[in-house]
C-alpha positions as CSV (number, residue, x, y, z in Angstrom):
1,X,0.0,0.0,0.0
2,X,1.3,3.4,-0.9
3,X,1.9,5.6,2.1
4,X,1.6,9.4,1.9
5,X,2.7,12.0,4.5
6,X,0.2,13.3,6.9
7,X,0.3,16.7,5.4
8,X,-0.5,15.5,1.9
9,X,-2.9,12.7,2.7
10,X,-6.7,13.3,2.6
11,X,-7.4,9.7,3.8
12,X,-7.4,8.8,7.5
13,X,-7.5,5.4,9.1
14,X,-10.3,4.5,11.6
15,X,-9.7,5.4,15.2
16,X,-9.5,1.7,16.3
17,X,-6.4,1.1,14.1
18,X,-2.9,2.1,15.1
19,X,-2.1,3.3,11.6
20,X,-3.2,3.2,8.0
21,X,-0.9,0.3,7.4
22,X,-2.5,-1.6,10.3
23,X,-5.9,-0.9,8.9
24,X,-4.8,-2.1,5.4
25,X,-3.3,-5.3,6.8
26,X,-6.4,-6.1,8.9
27,X,-8.7,-5.5,6.0
28,X,-6.7,-7.8,3.8
29,X,-6.7,-10.5,6.4
30,X,-10.5,-10.1,6.8
31,X,-11.2,-10.4,3.1
32,X,-9.0,-13.5,2.7
33,X,-10.8,-15.1,5.7
34,X,-14.1,-14.4,4.1
35,X,-12.9,-15.8,0.7
36,X,-11.8,-19.0,2.5
37,X,-15.4,-19.5,3.7
38,X,-16.6,-19.0,0.2
39,X,-14.2,-21.6,-1.1
40,X,-15.3,-24.0,1.7
41,X,-18.9,-23.5,0.6
42,X,-18.3,-24.2,-3.1
43,X,-15.8,-27.0,-2.1
44,X,-18.6,-28.8,-0.3
45,X,-20.7,-28.7,-3.5
46,X,-17.8,-29.9,-5.6
47,X,-17.2,-32.8,-3.3
48,X,-20.9,-33.8,-3.4
49,X,-20.8,-33.5,-7.2
50,X,-17.8,-35.7,-7.5
51,X,-19.2,-38.4,-5.1
52,X,-22.5,-38.6,-7.0
53,X,-20.7,-38.5,-10.4
54,X,-18.7,-41.5,-9.4
55,X,-21.8,-43.4,-8.2
56,X,-24.0,-42.5,-11.2
57,X,-21.7,-41.7,-14.1
58,X,-24.3,-42.5,-16.8
59,X,-26.7,-39.9,-15.4
60,X,-24.1,-37.2,-15.4
61,X,-22.7,-38.1,-18.9
62,X,-26.1,-38.1,-20.6
63,X,-27.4,-35.0,-18.8
64,X,-24.3,-33.0,-19.5
65,X,-24.8,-33.6,-23.2
66,X,-28.0,-31.5,-23.1
67,X,-26.1,-28.4,-21.9
68,X,-25.1,-25.7,-24.4
69,X,-21.3,-25.8,-24.4
70,X,-21.1,-22.7,-26.7
71,X,-23.0,-20.6,-24.1
72,X,-20.8,-22.0,-21.3
73,X,-17.6,-21.2,-23.2
74,X,-18.9,-17.7,-24.0
75,X,-19.5,-17.1,-20.3
76,X,-16.0,-18.4,-19.5
77,X,-14.4,-16.0,-21.9
78,X,-16.5,-13.1,-20.6
79,X,-15.5,-13.8,-17.0
80,X,-11.8,-14.3,-17.8
81,X,-11.9,-10.9,-19.6
82,X,-13.6,-9.3,-16.6
83,X,-10.8,-10.6,-14.4
84,X,-8.4,-8.7,-16.6
85,X,-10.4,-5.5,-16.5
86,X,-10.8,-5.7,-12.7
87,X,-7.1,-6.2,-12.2
88,X,-6.4,-3.2,-14.4
89,X,-9.0,-1.2,-12.3
90,X,-7.0,-2.0,-9.2
91,X,-3.7,-1.0,-10.8
92,X,-5.1,2.2,-12.2
93,X,-6.5,3.1,-8.8
94,X,-3.2,2.5,-7.1
95,X,-1.4,4.7,-9.7
96,X,-4.0,7.5,-9.4
97,X,-5.5,7.1,-12.9
98,X,-9.1,7.7,-11.7
99,X,-10.8,7.9,-15.1
100,X,-9.1,4.8,-16.4
101,X,-10.0,2.9,-13.3
102,X,-13.6,4.0,-13.6
103,X,-13.7,2.7,-17.2
104,X,-12.3,-0.7,-16.3
105,X,-14.8,-1.1,-13.4
106,X,-17.6,-0.2,-15.8
107,X,-16.4,-2.8,-18.3
108,X,-16.3,-5.4,-15.5
109,X,-19.9,-4.6,-14.6
110,X,-20.9,-4.9,-18.3
111,X,-19.2,-8.3,-18.4
112,X,-21.2,-9.4,-15.3
113,X,-24.4,-8.3,-17.1
114,X,-23.5,-10.3,-20.2
115,X,-22.8,-13.3,-18.1
116,X,-26.2,-13.1,-16.4
117,X,-28.1,-12.5,-19.7
118,X,-26.5,-15.7,-21.1
119,X,-27.5,-17.6,-18.0
120,X,-31.0,-16.2,-18.4
121,X,-31.3,-17.7,-21.9
122,X,-29.8,-21.0,-20.6
123,X,-32.2,-21.2,-17.7
124,X,-35.3,-20.2,-19.7
125,X,-34.6,-22.9,-22.3
126,X,-34.1,-25.6,-19.7
127,X,-37.5,-24.7,-18.1
128,X,-39.0,-24.7,-21.6
129,X,-37.8,-28.2,-22.5
130,X,-38.1,-29.6,-18.9
131,X,-34.5,-30.3,-18.1
132,X,-35.0,-29.2,-14.5
133,X,-35.4,-31.0,-11.2
134,X,-38.8,-31.5,-9.6
135,X,-42.3,-31.1,-10.8
136,X,-41.4,-28.7,-13.6
137,X,-39.9,-31.7,-15.5
138,X,-43.2,-33.5,-15.8
139,X,-46.3,-32.9,-18.0
140,X,-49.6,-34.6,-18.3
141,X,-50.5,-36.3,-21.6
142,X,-53.4,-38.3,-22.8
143,X,-52.7,-42.1,-22.7
144,X,-53.8,-44.8,-25.0
145,X,-56.9,-45.5,-22.9
146,X,-57.9,-41.9,-22.9
147,X,-56.8,-41.2,-19.4
148,X,-54.1,-38.7,-18.6
149,X,-50.7,-39.9,-17.4
150,X,-47.7,-38.0,-16.1
151,X,-44.5,-38.3,-18.1
152,X,-41.3,-36.3,-18.3
153,X,-41.4,-33.3,-20.5
154,X,-38.2,-34.3,-22.3
155,X,-39.8,-37.6,-23.3
156,X,-42.9,-35.8,-24.5
157,X,-41.0,-33.3,-26.6
158,X,-38.7,-35.8,-28.2
159,X,-41.7,-38.0,-29.0
160,X,-43.4,-35.1,-30.6
161,X,-40.4,-34.1,-32.6
162,X,-39.9,-37.5,-34.2
163,X,-43.6,-38.0,-34.7
164,X,-43.8,-34.7,-36.6
165,X,-40.6,-35.7,-38.6
166,X,-42.2,-39.0,-39.6
167,X,-45.3,-37.1,-40.7
168,X,-43.1,-35.2,-43.2
169,X,-43.2,-31.8,-41.5
170,X,-40.2,-29.7,-42.4
171,X,-37.5,-29.5,-39.7
172,X,-37.6,-25.7,-39.6
173,X,-41.3,-25.8,-38.9
174,X,-40.8,-28.4,-36.1
175,X,-38.0,-26.3,-34.5
176,X,-40.2,-23.2,-34.6
177,X,-43.0,-25.0,-32.8
178,X,-41.0,-27.1,-30.3
179,X,-37.9,-24.9,-29.9
180,X,-35.5,-27.9,-30.3
181,X,-33.6,-29.3,-33.2
182,X,-33.0,-32.9,-34.2
183,X,-29.7,-33.1,-32.3
184,X,-31.3,-31.9,-29.1
185,X,-34.4,-34.1,-29.6
186,X,-32.1,-37.1,-29.9
187,X,-30.2,-36.1,-26.7
188,X,-33.5,-35.6,-24.8
189,X,-34.8,-39.0,-26.0
190,X,-31.6,-40.7,-24.7
191,X,-31.8,-38.8,-21.4
192,X,-35.5,-39.7,-20.9
193,X,-34.4,-43.4,-20.8
194,X,-31.9,-42.8,-18.0
195,X,-33.4,-43.2,-14.5
196,X,-33.2,-40.3,-12.0
197,X,-31.6,-38.0,-14.6
198,X,-33.0,-35.0,-12.6
199,X,-30.2,-35.6,-10.1
200,X,-27.6,-33.9,-12.4
201,X,-29.8,-30.8,-12.9
202,X,-30.3,-30.5,-9.2
203,X,-26.5,-30.0,-8.9
204,X,-26.5,-27.8,-12.0
205,X,-29.1,-25.3,-10.7
206,X,-27.7,-25.2,-7.2
207,X,-24.1,-24.7,-8.2
208,X,-24.7,-22.2,-11.1
209,X,-27.5,-20.5,-9.2
210,X,-25.3,-19.8,-6.1
211,X,-22.5,-18.7,-8.5
212,X,-24.9,-16.4,-10.3
213,X,-25.9,-14.8,-7.0
214,X,-22.2,-14.1,-6.4
215,X,-21.8,-12.6,-9.8
216,X,-24.7,-10.2,-9.1
217,X,-23.3,-9.4,-5.6
218,X,-19.8,-8.8,-7.2
219,X,-21.2,-6.4,-9.8
220,X,-23.0,-4.4,-7.1
221,X,-19.8,-4.2,-5.0
222,X,-17.8,-3.1,-8.1
223,X,-20.5,-0.4,-8.7
224,X,-20.0,0.7,-5.1
225,X,-16.2,1.1,-5.4
226,X,-16.6,2.7,-8.8
227,X,-18.8,5.4,-7.3
228,X,-16.2,5.9,-4.5
229,X,-13.5,6.2,-7.1
230,X,-15.5,8.8,-9.1
231,X,-16.0,10.8,-5.9
232,X,-12.2,10.6,-5.1
233,X,-12.7,8.6,-2.0
234,X,-10.1,6.0,-3.1
235,X,-6.8,6.5,-4.7
236,X,-3.0,5.8,-4.4
237,X,-3.2,6.5,-0.7
238,X,-6.3,4.3,0.0
239,X,-7.4,1.6,-2.3
240,X,-8.3,-1.2,0.2
241,X,-12.0,-1.4,-0.9
242,X,-11.1,-1.7,-4.6
243,X,-8.5,-4.4,-3.9
244,X,-10.9,-6.3,-1.6
245,X,-13.7,-6.3,-4.1
246,X,-11.2,-7.3,-6.8
247,X,-10.1,-10.3,-4.8
248,X,-13.8,-11.3,-4.4
249,X,-14.4,-11.0,-8.1
250,X,-11.3,-13.1,-8.9
251,X,-12.6,-15.9,-6.7
252,X,-16.0,-15.7,-8.5
253,X,-14.2,-16.1,-11.8
254,X,-12.1,-19.0,-10.4
255,X,-15.2,-20.9,-9.2
256,X,-16.6,-20.7,-12.8
257,X,-13.3,-22.0,-14.2
258,X,-14.1,-25.2,-12.3
259,X,-17.8,-25.2,-12.9
260,X,-17.5,-25.0,-16.7
261,X,-15.6,-28.3,-17.2
262,X,-17.4,-30.2,-14.4
263,X,-20.8,-29.4,-15.7
264,X,-20.5,-28.7,-19.5
265,X,-17.6,-31.0,-20.5
266,X,-18.2,-34.0,-18.3
267,X,-20.3,-35.7,-21.0
């Protein structure tokens, strides 16, 4: 941390710290302790995922095939780029380049927004096709005896797709109606024949959902330090909030680096 003389500095440490350096060191220890608890939380989810993956490999392999690797890869690139912009924001703050730091923080927030928009499209499609845990994965259809029966939505969709294809309906028309293509219909049909396939999506929504909450929280914190930077309340003499938020954001990015291959590439 850069230290300035008392006559030049406009930043003052809190009364319960011996010095600005003491405040800085304590703050760094505090944020690292908090980040350790975050890693422990996600670590528990990772351990649970690995245990169930080893017990039920077929469920995880077939389920992962239905995820959109392109969207997952796009979000990976977005978060990696946001780590760069956040690191630059910290560096610019430390060197007194207020405007450049503000721009880097704004770009990081935009990256967080792009990430969440991509997740919105992923989530909405999964609810549309029924690749979700619980009651939302089932639909009621008319049986051969005229009575309604409950089946998985993925089985119903895949059956509809191939029935319409056999009827000679153009693939483009089928896709417009059912919002799935032949490749996805084939994957859904194969998945519908796997028992307890919802287990994988339970892990998927819990892990990516908690991570998404962290992305939103991180974006809000970055916005907070960006406002402080614009108001001149952080700078070369005092940049602890920016550095602390930056560390949190890097951990959020790091967690996704593990989530992407575990969830999207396991199949």
